[in-house]
PDB file of N, CA, C and O in Angstrom, chain B, residues numbered from 101:
ATOM      1  N   UNK B 101       0.677  -1.156   0.262  1.00  0.00           N
ATOM      2  CA  UNK B 101       0.615  -0.295   0.145  1.00  0.00           C
ATOM      3  C   UNK B 101       1.158   1.080  -0.016  1.00  0.00           C
ATOM      4  O   UNK B 101       2.295   1.288   0.408  1.00  0.00           O
ATOM      5  N   UNK B 102       0.291   2.334  -0.742  1.00  0.00           N
ATOM      6  CA  UNK B 102       1.384   3.507  -0.970  1.00  0.00           C
ATOM      7  C   UNK B 102       1.050   4.259   0.291  1.00  0.00           C
ATOM      8  O   UNK B 102      -0.116   4.298   0.684  1.00  0.00           O
ATOM      9  N   UNK B 103       2.178   4.950   1.043  1.00  0.00           N
ATOM     10  CA  UNK B 103       1.791   5.943   1.894  1.00  0.00           C
ATOM     11  C   UNK B 103       1.433   7.272   1.903  1.00  0.00           C
ATOM     12  O   UNK B 103       2.113   8.004   1.184  1.00  0.00           O
ATOM     13  N   UNK B 104       0.606   7.732   2.487  1.00  0.00           N
ATOM     14  CA  UNK B 104       0.108   8.936   2.107  1.00  0.00           C
ATOM     15  C   UNK B 104       0.882  10.209   1.987  1.00  0.00           C
ATOM     16  O   UNK B 104       1.367  10.452   3.092  1.00  0.00           O
ATOM     17  N   UNK B 105       1.226  11.188   1.048  1.00  0.00           N
ATOM     18  CA  UNK B 105       2.002  12.129   1.036  1.00  0.00           C
ATOM     19  C   UNK B 105       1.277  13.699   0.656  1.00  0.00           C
ATOM     20  O   UNK B 105       1.087  14.053  -0.508  1.00  0.00           O
ATOM     21  N   UNK B 106       0.932  14.524   1.831  1.00  0.00           N
ATOM     22  CA  UNK B 106       0.555  15.664   1.798  1.00  0.00           C
ATOM     23  C   UNK B 106       0.768  16.652   0.323  1.00  0.00           C
ATOM     24  O   UNK B 106       1.868  16.321  -0.118  1.00  0.00           O
ATOM     25  N   UNK B 107       0.360  17.355  -0.280  1.00  0.00           N
ATOM     26  CA  UNK B 107       0.980  18.322  -1.359  1.00  0.00           C
ATOM     27  C   UNK B 107       1.322  19.551  -0.234  1.00  0.00           C
ATOM     28  O   UNK B 107       0.506  20.142   0.474  1.00  0.00           O
ATOM     29  N   UNK B 108       2.395  19.692  -0.283  1.00  0.00           N
ATOM     30  CA  UNK B 108       3.216  20.538   0.411  1.00  0.00           C
ATOM     31  C   UNK B 108       3.116  21.433   0.338  1.00  0.00           C
ATOM     32  O   UNK B 108       3.560  22.084   1.283  1.00  0.00           O
ATOM     33  N   UNK B 109       2.336  22.354  -1.046  1.00  0.00           N
ATOM     34  CA  UNK B 109       2.241  23.718  -1.281  1.00  0.00           C
ATOM     35  C   UNK B 109       0.366  24.040  -0.951  1.00  0.00           C
ATOM     36  O   UNK B 109      -0.113  25.173  -0.896  1.00  0.00           O
ATOM     37  N   UNK B 110      -0.373  22.840  -0.786  1.00  0.00           N
ATOM     38  CA  UNK B 110      -1.520  22.751  -0.406  1.00  0.00           C
ATOM     39  C   UNK B 110      -1.291  22.688   1.039  1.00  0.00           C
ATOM     40  O   UNK B 110      -2.435  22.561   1.475  1.00  0.00           O
ATOM     41  N   UNK B 111      -0.707  22.698   1.772  1.00  0.00           N
ATOM     42  CA  UNK B 111      -0.153  22.451   3.214  1.00  0.00           C
ATOM     43  C   UNK B 111       0.073  24.051   3.739  1.00  0.00           C
ATOM     44  O   UNK B 111      -0.335  24.516   4.804  1.00  0.00           O
ATOM     45  N   UNK B 112       0.688  24.619   2.893  1.00  0.00           N
ATOM     46  CA  UNK B 112       0.838  25.756   3.320  1.00  0.00           C
ATOM     47  C   UNK B 112      -0.498  26.405   2.937  1.00  0.00           C
ATOM     48  O   UNK B 112      -1.542  26.511   3.581  1.00  0.00           O
ATOM     49  N   UNK B 113      -0.219  26.742   1.910  1.00  0.00           N
ATOM     50  CA  UNK B 113      -2.040  27.523   1.738  1.00  0.00           C
ATOM     51  C   UNK B 113      -3.221  27.664   2.845  1.00  0.00           C
ATOM     52  O   UNK B 113      -3.936  28.608   3.179  1.00  0.00           O
ATOM     53  N   UNK B 114      -3.116  26.362   3.252  1.00  0.00           N
ATOM     54  CA  UNK B 114      -4.252  25.702   3.979  1.00  0.00           C
ATOM     55  C   UNK B 114      -3.570  26.622   5.523  1.00  0.00           C
ATOM     56  O   UNK B 114      -4.267  27.542   5.951  1.00  0.00           O
ATOM     57  N   UNK B 115      -2.483  26.356   6.116  1.00  0.00           N
ATOM     58  CA  UNK B 115      -1.946  26.899   7.304  1.00  0.00           C
ATOM     59  C   UNK B 115      -2.562  28.575   7.247  1.00  0.00           C
ATOM     60  O   UNK B 115      -3.257  29.156   8.081  1.00  0.00           O
ATOM     61  N   UNK B 116      -2.098  28.995   6.136  1.00  0.00           N
ATOM     62  CA  UNK B 116      -1.686  30.866   6.021  1.00  0.00           C
ATOM     63  C   UNK B 116      -3.541  30.627   6.061  1.00  0.00           C
ATOM     64  O   UNK B 116      -4.039  30.671   7.186  1.00  0.00           O
ATOM     65  N   UNK B 117      -4.086  30.489   5.378  1.00  0.00           N
ATOM     66  CA  UNK B 117      -5.654  30.568   5.500  1.00  0.00           C
ATOM     67  C   UNK B 117      -6.343  30.839   6.828  1.00  0.00           C
ATOM     68  O   UNK B 117      -6.951  31.809   7.280  1.00  0.00           O
ATOM     69  N   UNK B 118      -5.861  28.973   7.545  1.00  0.00           N
ATOM     70  CA  UNK B 118      -5.903  29.068   9.027  1.00  0.00           C
ATOM     71  C   UNK B 118      -5.607  30.322   9.958  1.00  0.00           C
ATOM     72  O   UNK B 118      -6.434  30.876  10.682  1.00  0.00           O
ATOM     73  N   UNK B 119      -4.403  30.629   9.816  1.00  0.00           N
ATOM     74  CA  UNK B 119      -3.768  32.105  10.218  1.00  0.00           C
ATOM     75  C   UNK B 119      -4.630  33.219  10.442  1.00  0.00           C
ATOM     76  O   UNK B 119      -4.846  33.861  11.470  1.00  0.00           O
ATOM     77  N   UNK B 120      -5.067  33.322   9.326  1.00  0.00           N
ATOM     78  CA  UNK B 120      -5.708  34.528   8.618  1.00  0.00           C
ATOM     79  C   UNK B 120      -6.903  34.630   9.072  1.00  0.00           C
ATOM     80  O   UNK B 120      -7.350  35.738   9.368  1.00  0.00           O
ATOM     81  N   UNK B 121      -7.554  33.624   9.193  1.00  0.00           N
ATOM     82  CA  UNK B 121      -8.955  33.050   9.596  1.00  0.00           C
ATOM     83  C   UNK B 121      -9.056  33.625  11.615  1.00  0.00           C
ATOM     84  O   UNK B 121      -9.888  34.289  12.232  1.00  0.00           O
ATOM     85  N   UNK B 122      -7.907  33.018  11.980  1.00  0.00           N
ATOM     86  CA  UNK B 122      -8.021  33.062  13.274  1.00  0.00           C
ATOM     87  C   UNK B 122      -7.519  34.774  13.809  1.00  0.00           C
ATOM     88  O   UNK B 122      -7.815  35.298  14.883  1.00  0.00           O
ATOM     89  N   UNK B 123      -6.618  35.437  12.589  1.00  0.00           N
ATOM     90  CA  UNK B 123      -6.874  37.273  13.005  1.00  0.00           C
ATOM     91  C   UNK B 123      -7.996  37.506  12.891  1.00  0.00           C
ATOM     92  O   UNK B 123      -8.593  38.015  13.839  1.00  0.00           O
ATOM     93  N   UNK B 124      -8.682  37.200  11.650  1.00  0.00           N
ATOM     94  CA  UNK B 124     -10.218  37.677  12.010  1.00  0.00           C
ATOM     95  C   UNK B 124     -10.967  37.720  13.012  1.00  0.00           C
ATOM     96  O   UNK B 124     -11.751  38.643  13.236  1.00  0.00           O
ATOM     97  N   UNK B 125     -10.801  36.701  13.739  1.00  0.00           N
ATOM     98  CA  UNK B 125     -11.496  36.069  15.077  1.00  0.00           C
ATOM     99  C   UNK B 125     -11.454  36.779  15.884  1.00  0.00           C
ATOM    100  O   UNK B 125     -12.319  37.116  16.693  1.00  0.00           O
ATOM    101  N   UNK B 126      -9.821  37.277  15.674  1.00  0.00           N
ATOM    102  CA  UNK B 126      -9.453  37.896  17.313  1.00  0.00           C
ATOM    103  C   UNK B 126      -9.434  39.335  16.842  1.00  0.00           C
ATOM    104  O   UNK B 126      -8.689  39.834  17.686  1.00  0.00           O
ATOM    105  N   UNK B 127      -9.807  40.380  15.971  1.00  0.00           N
ATOM    106  CA  UNK B 127      -9.952  41.213  15.442  1.00  0.00           C
ATOM    107  C   UNK B 127      -8.962  41.776  14.997  1.00  0.00           C
ATOM    108  O   UNK B 127      -9.248  42.906  14.602  1.00  0.00           O
ATOM    109  N   UNK B 128      -7.695  41.460  14.849  1.00  0.00           N
ATOM    110  CA  UNK B 128      -6.582  42.041  14.391  1.00  0.00           C
ATOM    111  C   UNK B 128      -6.591  42.160  12.873  1.00  0.00           C
ATOM    112  O   UNK B 128      -7.028  41.271  12.143  1.00  0.00           O
ATOM    113  N   UNK B 129      -6.025  43.439  12.393  1.00  0.00           N
ATOM    114  CA  UNK B 129      -6.504  43.697  11.264  1.00  0.00           C
ATOM    115  C   UNK B 129      -5.361  42.365  10.427  1.00  0.00           C
ATOM    116  O   UNK B 129      -4.462  41.809  11.058  1.00  0.00           O
ATOM    117  N   UNK B 130      -5.598  42.138   9.283  1.00  0.00           N
ATOM    118  CA  UNK B 130      -4.708  41.452   7.972  1.00  0.00           C
ATOM    119  C   UNK B 130      -3.253  42.053   7.887  1.00  0.00           C
ATOM    120  O   UNK B 130      -3.308  42.542   9.015  1.00  0.00           O
ATOM    121  N   UNK B 131      -2.566  42.246   7.649  1.00  0.00           N
ATOM    122  CA  UNK B 131      -1.406  42.823   6.683  1.00  0.00           C
ATOM    123  C   UNK B 131      -1.856  42.720   5.556  1.00  0.00           C
ATOM    124  O   UNK B 131      -2.425  41.748   5.060  1.00  0.00           O
ATOM    125  N   UNK B 132      -1.466  44.386   4.792  1.00  0.00           N
ATOM    126  CA  UNK B 132      -1.468  44.793   3.675  1.00  0.00           C
ATOM    127  C   UNK B 132      -0.759  45.460   2.575  1.00  0.00           C
ATOM    128  O   UNK B 132      -0.924  45.783   1.398  1.00  0.00           O
ATOM    129  N   UNK B 133       0.344  45.527   3.776  1.00  0.00           N
ATOM    130  CA  UNK B 133       1.796  45.812   2.728  1.00  0.00           C
ATOM    131  C   UNK B 133       2.344  44.302   2.107  1.00  0.00           C
ATOM    132  O   UNK B 133       2.211  43.204   2.649  1.00  0.00           O
ATOM    133  N   UNK B 134       2.793  44.511   1.215  1.00  0.00           N
ATOM    134  CA  UNK B 134       3.954  43.321   0.769  1.00  0.00           C
ATOM    135  C   UNK B 134       5.403  43.255   1.703  1.00  0.00           C
ATOM    136  O   UNK B 134       5.884  44.202   2.326  1.00  0.00           O
ATOM    137  N   UNK B 135       5.840  42.150   1.633  1.00  0.00           N
ATOM    138  CA  UNK B 135       7.038  42.610   1.925  1.00  0.00           C
ATOM    139  C   UNK B 135       8.078  43.417   0.730  1.00  0.00           C
ATOM    140  O   UNK B 135       8.128  43.294  -0.494  1.00  0.00           O
ATOM    141  N   UNK B 136       8.592  43.987   1.365  1.00  0.00           N
ATOM    142  CA  UNK B 136       9.736  44.389   0.115  1.00  0.00           C
ATOM    143  C   UNK B 136      10.938  43.853   0.648  1.00  0.00           C
ATOM    144  O   UNK B 136      11.231  43.520   1.797  1.00  0.00           O
ATOM    145  N   UNK B 137      11.770  43.831  -0.742  1.00  0.00           N
ATOM    146  CA  UNK B 137      12.706  43.124  -1.430  1.00  0.00           C
ATOM    147  C   UNK B 137      13.799  44.168  -0.411  1.00  0.00           C
ATOM    148  O   UNK B 137      13.597  45.376  -0.283  1.00  0.00           O
ATOM    149  N   UNK B 138      14.878  43.478   0.205  1.00  0.00           N
ATOM    150  CA  UNK B 138      16.137  44.533   0.733  1.00  0.00           C
ATOM    151  C   UNK B 138      17.335  43.976   0.342  1.00  0.00           C
ATOM    152  O   UNK B 138      18.410  44.346   0.815  1.00  0.00           O
ATOM    153  N   UNK B 139      17.197  42.914  -0.679  1.00  0.00           N
ATOM    154  CA  UNK B 139      18.814  42.375  -1.157  1.00  0.00           C
ATOM    155  C   UNK B 139      19.186  43.197  -2.363  1.00  0.00           C
ATOM    156  O   UNK B 139      18.339  43.739  -3.073  1.00  0.00           O
ATOM    157  N   UNK B 140      20.577  43.277  -2.586  1.00  0.00           N
ATOM    158  CA  UNK B 140      21.395  44.248  -3.052  1.00  0.00           C
ATOM    159  C   UNK B 140      21.523  43.719  -4.489  1.00  0.00           C
ATOM    160  O   UNK B 140      22.448  42.918  -4.628  1.00  0.00           O
ATOM    161  N   UNK B 141      20.622  44.057  -5.859  1.00  0.00           N
ATOM    162  CA  UNK B 141      20.744  43.881  -7.157  1.00  0.00           C
ATOM    163  C   UNK B 141      22.563  43.801  -7.849  1.00  0.00           C
ATOM    164  O   UNK B 141      23.595  44.464  -7.750  1.00  0.00           O
ATOM    165  N   UNK B 142      22.149  42.710  -8.461  1.00  0.00           N
ATOM    166  CA  UNK B 142      23.206  41.803  -8.920  1.00  0.00           C
ATOM    167  C   UNK B 142      23.525  42.871 -10.242  1.00  0.00           C
ATOM    168  O   UNK B 142      22.824  43.863 -10.442  1.00  0.00           O
ATOM    169  N   UNK B 143      24.735  42.486 -11.130  1.00  0.00           N
ATOM    170  CA  UNK B 143      24.378  43.075 -12.509  1.00  0.00           C
ATOM    171  C   UNK B 143      23.977  41.827 -12.613  1.00  0.00           C
ATOM    172  O   UNK B 143      24.318  40.737 -12.153  1.00  0.00           O
ATOM    173  N   UNK B 144      22.476  42.598 -13.941  1.00  0.00           N
ATOM    174  CA  UNK B 144      21.566  41.496 -14.917  1.00  0.00           C
ATOM    175  C   UNK B 144      22.083  40.548 -15.784  1.00  0.00           C
ATOM    176  O   UNK B 144      21.965  39.324 -15.850  1.00  0.00           O
ATOM    177  N   UNK B 145      22.737  41.454 -16.496  1.00  0.00           N
ATOM    178  CA  UNK B 145      23.616  40.866 -17.685  1.00  0.00           C
ATOM    179  C   UNK B 145      25.122  40.984 -17.389  1.00  0.00           C
ATOM    180  O   UNK B 145      25.820  41.916 -17.790  1.00  0.00           O
ATOM    181  N   UNK B 146      25.695  39.613 -16.407  1.00  0.00           N
ATOM    182  CA  UNK B 146      27.547  39.492 -16.379  1.00  0.00           C
ATOM    183  C   UNK B 146      28.112  39.347 -17.877  1.00  0.00           C
ATOM    184  O   UNK B 146      27.925  38.269 -18.441  1.00  0.00           O
ATOM    185  N   UNK B 147      28.718  40.264 -18.479  1.00  0.00           N
ATOM    186  CA  UNK B 147      29.549  39.948 -19.441  1.00  0.00           C
ATOM    187  C   UNK B 147      31.134  39.776 -19.929  1.00  0.00           C
ATOM    188  O   UNK B 147      31.616  39.529 -21.034  1.00  0.00           O
ATOM    189  N   UNK B 148      31.633  39.973 -18.841  1.00  0.00           N
ATOM    190  CA  UNK B 148      32.988  39.600 -18.300  1.00  0.00           C
ATOM    191  C   UNK B 148      33.360  38.838 -17.254  1.00  0.00           C
ATOM    192  O   UNK B 148      32.547  38.865 -16.330  1.00  0.00           O
ATOM    193  N   UNK B 149      34.423  38.089 -17.066  1.00  0.00           N
ATOM    194  CA  UNK B 149      34.958  37.338 -15.588  1.00  0.00           C
ATOM    195  C   UNK B 149      35.080  38.676 -15.155  1.00  0.00           C
ATOM    196  O   UNK B 149      36.229  38.512 -14.745  1.00  0.00           O
ATOM    197  N   UNK B 150      34.834  39.986 -14.878  1.00  0.00           N
ATOM    198  CA  UNK B 150      35.454  40.938 -13.329  1.00  0.00           C
ATOM    199  C   UNK B 150      33.740  41.056 -12.831  1.00  0.00           C
ATOM    200  O   UNK B 150      33.407  41.285 -11.668  1.00  0.00           O
ATOM    201  N   UNK B 151      32.840  40.862 -13.897  1.00  0.00           N
ATOM    202  CA  UNK B 151      31.438  41.149 -13.711  1.00  0.00           C
ATOM    203  C   UNK B 151      30.881  39.901 -12.958  1.00  0.00           C
ATOM    204  O   UNK B 151      29.822  40.087 -12.360  1.00  0.00           O
ATOM    205  N   UNK B 152      31.502  38.510 -12.891  1.00  0.00           N
ATOM    206  CA  UNK B 152      31.376  37.170 -12.598  1.00  0.00           C
ATOM    207  C   UNK B 152      31.871  37.304 -11.261  1.00  0.00           C
ATOM    208  O   UNK B 152      31.358  36.473 -10.512  1.00  0.00           O
ATOM    209  N   UNK B 153      32.927  38.284 -10.549  1.00  0.00           N
ATOM    210  CA  UNK B 153      33.810  38.015  -9.708  1.00  0.00           C
ATOM    211  C   UNK B 153      33.322  38.806  -8.737  1.00  0.00           C
ATOM    212  O   UNK B 153      33.322  38.550  -7.533  1.00  0.00           O
ATOM    213  N   UNK B 154      32.713  40.213  -9.510  1.00  0.00           N
ATOM    214  CA  UNK B 154      31.830  41.111  -8.590  1.00  0.00           C
ATOM    215  C   UNK B 154      31.309  40.318  -7.541  1.00  0.00           C
ATOM    216  O   UNK B 154      31.730  40.094  -6.406  1.00  0.00           O
ATOM    217  N   UNK B 155      29.874  39.778  -8.422  1.00  0.00           N
ATOM    218  CA  UNK B 155      28.476  38.975  -8.330  1.00  0.00           C
ATOM    219  C   UNK B 155      29.709  38.002  -6.761  1.00  0.00           C
ATOM    220  O   UNK B 155      29.694  38.430  -5.607  1.00  0.00           O
ATOM    221  N   UNK B 156      30.443  36.962  -7.127  1.00  0.00           N
ATOM    222  CA  UNK B 156      31.019  36.108  -6.745  1.00  0.00           C
ATOM    223  C   UNK B 156      31.347  36.939  -5.287  1.00  0.00           C
ATOM    224  O   UNK B 156      30.498  36.461  -4.534  1.00  0.00           O
ATOM    225  N   UNK B 157      32.124  37.924  -4.502  1.00  0.00           N
ATOM    226  CA  UNK B 157      32.496  38.893  -3.557  1.00  0.00           C
ATOM    227  C   UNK B 157      30.987  39.318  -3.226  1.00  0.00           C
ATOM    228  O   UNK B 157      30.544  38.951  -2.137  1.00  0.00           O
ATOM    229  N   UNK B 158      30.211  40.020  -4.029  1.00  0.00           N
ATOM    230  CA  UNK B 158      29.034  40.083  -3.014  1.00  0.00           C
ATOM    231  C   UNK B 158      28.293  39.222  -2.269  1.00  0.00           C
ATOM    232  O   UNK B 158      27.942  39.507  -1.123  1.00  0.00           O
ATOM    233  N   UNK B 159      27.844  37.541  -3.146  1.00  0.00           N
ATOM    234  CA  UNK B 159      27.585  36.364  -2.268  1.00  0.00           C
ATOM    235  C   UNK B 159      28.583  36.352  -1.114  1.00  0.00           C
ATOM    236  O   UNK B 159      28.265  36.528   0.062  1.00  0.00           O
ATOM    237  N   UNK B 160      29.859  36.120  -1.574  1.00  0.00           N
ATOM    238  CA  UNK B 160      30.846  36.036  -0.449  1.00  0.00           C
ATOM    239  C   UNK B 160      30.249  36.965   1.101  1.00  0.00           C
ATOM    240  O   UNK B 160      30.080  36.514   2.234  1.00  0.00           O
ATOM    241  N   UNK B 161      30.146  37.680   0.835  1.00  0.00           N
ATOM    242  CA  UNK B 161      30.095  38.983   1.751  1.00  0.00           C
ATOM    243  C   UNK B 161      28.696  38.963   2.635  1.00  0.00           C
ATOM    244  O   UNK B 161      28.436  39.332   3.780  1.00  0.00           O
ATOM    245  N   UNK B 162      28.092  38.499   1.815  1.00  0.00           N
ATOM    246  CA  UNK B 162      26.062  38.446   2.031  1.00  0.00           C
ATOM    247  C   UNK B 162      26.894  37.285   2.979  1.00  0.00           C
ATOM    248  O   UNK B 162      27.214  37.757   4.070  1.00  0.00           O
ATOM    249  N   UNK B 163      27.329  35.776   2.764  1.00  0.00           N
ATOM    250  CA  UNK B 163      26.986  35.065   3.530  1.00  0.00           C
ATOM    251  C   UNK B 163      28.096  34.595   5.013  1.00  0.00           C
ATOM    252  O   UNK B 163      27.971  33.664   5.809  1.00  0.00           O
ATOM    253  N   UNK B 164      29.555  36.097   4.888  1.00  0.00           N
ATOM    254  CA  UNK B 164      30.004  36.358   6.108  1.00  0.00           C
ATOM    255  C   UNK B 164      29.244  36.477   7.430  1.00  0.00           C
ATOM    256  O   UNK B 164      29.182  35.984   8.557  1.00  0.00           O
ATOM    257  N   UNK B 165      28.548  37.678   6.426  1.00  0.00           N
ATOM    258  CA  UNK B 165      27.197  38.928   7.432  1.00  0.00           C
ATOM    259  C   UNK B 165      26.054  37.539   8.095  1.00  0.00           C
ATOM    260  O   UNK B 165      25.255  37.786   8.998  1.00  0.00           O
ATOM    261  N   UNK B 166      26.152  36.383   7.578  1.00  0.00           N
ATOM    262  CA  UNK B 166      24.908  35.615   7.777  1.00  0.00           C
ATOM    263  C   UNK B 166      25.529  34.507   8.425  1.00  0.00           C
ATOM    264  O   UNK B 166      24.625  33.797   8.865  1.00  0.00           O
ATOM    265  N   UNK B 167      26.642  34.027   8.690  1.00  0.00           N
ATOM    266  CA  UNK B 167      27.471  32.917   8.999  1.00  0.00           C
ATOM    267  C   UNK B 167      27.250  33.121  10.886  1.00  0.00           C
ATOM    268  O   UNK B 167      27.081  34.051  11.674  1.00  0.00           O
ATOM    269  N   UNK B 168      27.388  31.536  10.936  1.00  0.00           N
ATOM    270  CA  UNK B 168      27.214  31.633  12.876  1.00  0.00           C
ATOM    271  C   UNK B 168      28.340  31.729  13.360  1.00  0.00           C
ATOM    272  O   UNK B 168      29.130  30.862  12.986  1.00  0.00           O
ATOM    273  N   UNK B 169      28.751  32.559  14.143  1.00  0.00           N
ATOM    274  CA  UNK B 169      30.130  32.494  14.514  1.00  0.00           C
ATOM    275  C   UNK B 169      30.007  32.433  16.237  1.00  0.00           C
ATOM    276  O   UNK B 169      31.025  32.369  16.926  1.00  0.00           O
TER     277      UNK B 169
END
Protein backbone atom coordinates (compact mmCIF):
# COMPACT_ATOMS: atom_id res chain seq x y z
CA UNK A 1 0.00 0.00 0.00
CA UNK A 2 1.30 3.45 -0.93
CA UNK A 3 1.87 5.88 1.95
CA UNK A 4 -0.02 9.16 2.09
CA UNK A 5 2.07 12.21 1.16
CA UNK A 6 0.22 15.53 1.35
CA UNK A 7 0.90 18.22 -1.21
CA UNK A 8 3.23 20.76 0.43
CA UNK A 9 1.86 23.77 -1.46
CA UNK A 10 -1.70 22.88 -0.48
CA UNK A 11 -0.64 22.49 3.15
CA UNK A 12 1.02 25.92 3.06
CA UNK A 13 -2.16 27.51 1.65
CA UNK A 14 -4.35 25.81 4.23
CA UNK A 15 -2.10 26.90 7.10
CA UNK A 16 -2.01 30.48 5.79
CA UNK A 17 -5.81 30.53 5.52
CA UNK A 18 -6.10 29.13 9.04
CA UNK A 19 -3.84 31.87 10.43
CA UNK A 20 -5.72 34.60 8.59
CA UNK A 21 -9.06 33.32 9.90
CA UNK A 22 -7.68 33.22 13.45
CA UNK A 23 -6.52 36.84 13.08
CA UNK A 24 -9.92 37.88 11.84
CA UNK A 25 -11.61 36.20 14.78
CA UNK A 26 -9.30 37.99 17.22
CA UNK A 27 -10.01 41.33 15.56
CA UNK A 28 -6.46 41.92 14.39
CA UNK A 29 -6.20 43.44 10.92
CA UNK A 30 -4.61 41.40 8.19
CA UNK A 31 -1.29 42.70 6.89
CA UNK A 32 -1.91 44.64 3.68
CA UNK A 33 1.62 45.75 2.86
CA UNK A 34 3.78 43.39 0.85
CA UNK A 35 7.21 42.47 2.16
CA UNK A 36 9.79 44.61 0.41
CA UNK A 37 13.02 43.11 -0.79
CA UNK A 38 16.16 44.37 0.88
CA UNK A 39 18.58 42.47 -1.30
CA UNK A 40 21.36 44.09 -3.27
CA UNK A 41 20.80 44.03 -7.02
CA UNK A 42 23.24 41.91 -8.97
CA UNK A 43 24.61 42.79 -12.35
CA UNK A 44 21.78 41.79 -14.67
CA UNK A 45 23.83 40.52 -17.59
CA UNK A 46 27.39 39.74 -16.55
CA UNK A 47 29.46 40.07 -19.70
CA UNK A 48 32.95 39.53 -18.36
CA UNK A 49 34.89 37.58 -15.79
CA UNK A 50 35.22 40.76 -13.70
CA UNK A 51 31.39 41.01 -13.49
CA UNK A 52 31.15 37.38 -12.39
CA UNK A 53 33.85 37.95 -9.76
CA UNK A 54 32.00 41.02 -8.46
CA UNK A 55 28.86 38.91 -8.02
CA UNK A 56 30.86 36.17 -6.31
CA UNK A 57 32.46 38.67 -3.91
CA UNK A 58 29.04 40.11 -3.08
CA UNK A 59 27.69 36.64 -2.30
CA UNK A 60 30.69 35.86 -0.11
CA UNK A 61 30.25 39.12 1.84
CA UNK A 62 26.59 38.42 2.46
CA UNK A 63 27.34 34.83 3.50
CA UNK A 64 29.96 36.06 5.98
CA UNK A 65 27.42 38.46 7.41
CA UNK A 66 24.86 35.71 7.96
CA UNK A 67 27.21 32.97 9.16
CA UNK A 68 27.07 31.75 12.74
CA UNK A 69 30.05 32.81 14.78
